[in-house]
C-alpha positions, 0 to 999 in steps of 0.5 A: 228507630233512633238505635237501629241496632237495638230494633234489629235484636227483635224477631222479625223486625230486621227484615221489616225495617230493611224493607221499610227502609228500601221502600221509603228510600225509593219512594222519595229518593231520601238520602240514607245517612249512617252516623256513628259516635259511641258518645250518646249526646254526640250521636244525638246531635248528629242524628237531630242535624241529619233529620232536621235536614229531612234525610233518613238516619240510622245509627251505630255506636261502635265499628262493627255495627257501622260495618254490619249496617253499611254492608246491609243498608249502603247509606249514601253517607257515614258520618264516622267518629274515629275514636271508637270502642272496638275498631276505630274509624280508621280501621272501619274505613279500611274494611269499607274501602276493601268492599265492592258493596261499600267502597264508593260510599262517602265517608266524613270524619267526624272527630276530635282529633285536630292536629295536621298530622290526624287530618292527613291520616284519616283523609289518607285512610280513605275518608272523604271529608273531615270535621273536628269537634266541636263543630259548627252546625253550619259547617256540618249541614254544609258538608253533609250536603256537598257529599250528599249531592256529590253522591246523589248525583253520581249514583 
C-alpha cells in the first residue's frame, strides 16, 4: 500500500481498501496522514517518518491525486509539497479549502521554498503549518504531532 493511487486502478481494490482504511481508523483511532510529493525519495522519507510514528499513511505524487485522496479518505493531516507537476500546492490548498468535506483538514506545507515571501504566500493560501526542506526529522515529527493532536482534539 505504498502508493495508493496505483492500487486504486486495480478492479475492486478501491472499495476494499477504502473499507479497510475506514475500519482500521475507527478500530484503533489511528490518525491518517496524506503525504504528497512528486519526488520519490522525499515521498519515501515522509512515509517512513509517518509510519515510524505509528500513523496510517496514504500517498500522492501530484495535486490531482492529492485532491482525490483527500476527498475520498478525509485524512487528519496533509503533508503537502508545493512544487508539484500538475496543480501546485497552493492550488491544491485553494481547492481543499473550498470544499466542505476537506476545508477543516490540517495542511502542512513541506517545501524547498524558503523565502519570507514564500512563507507568507503559502500560509496566506490556507496552510496551517510550514516546514522547509531539508528539514530535521525531529522538526517534522513535532509539526505532525502538533497538528494531529489539535485535529484529533477538535474532531
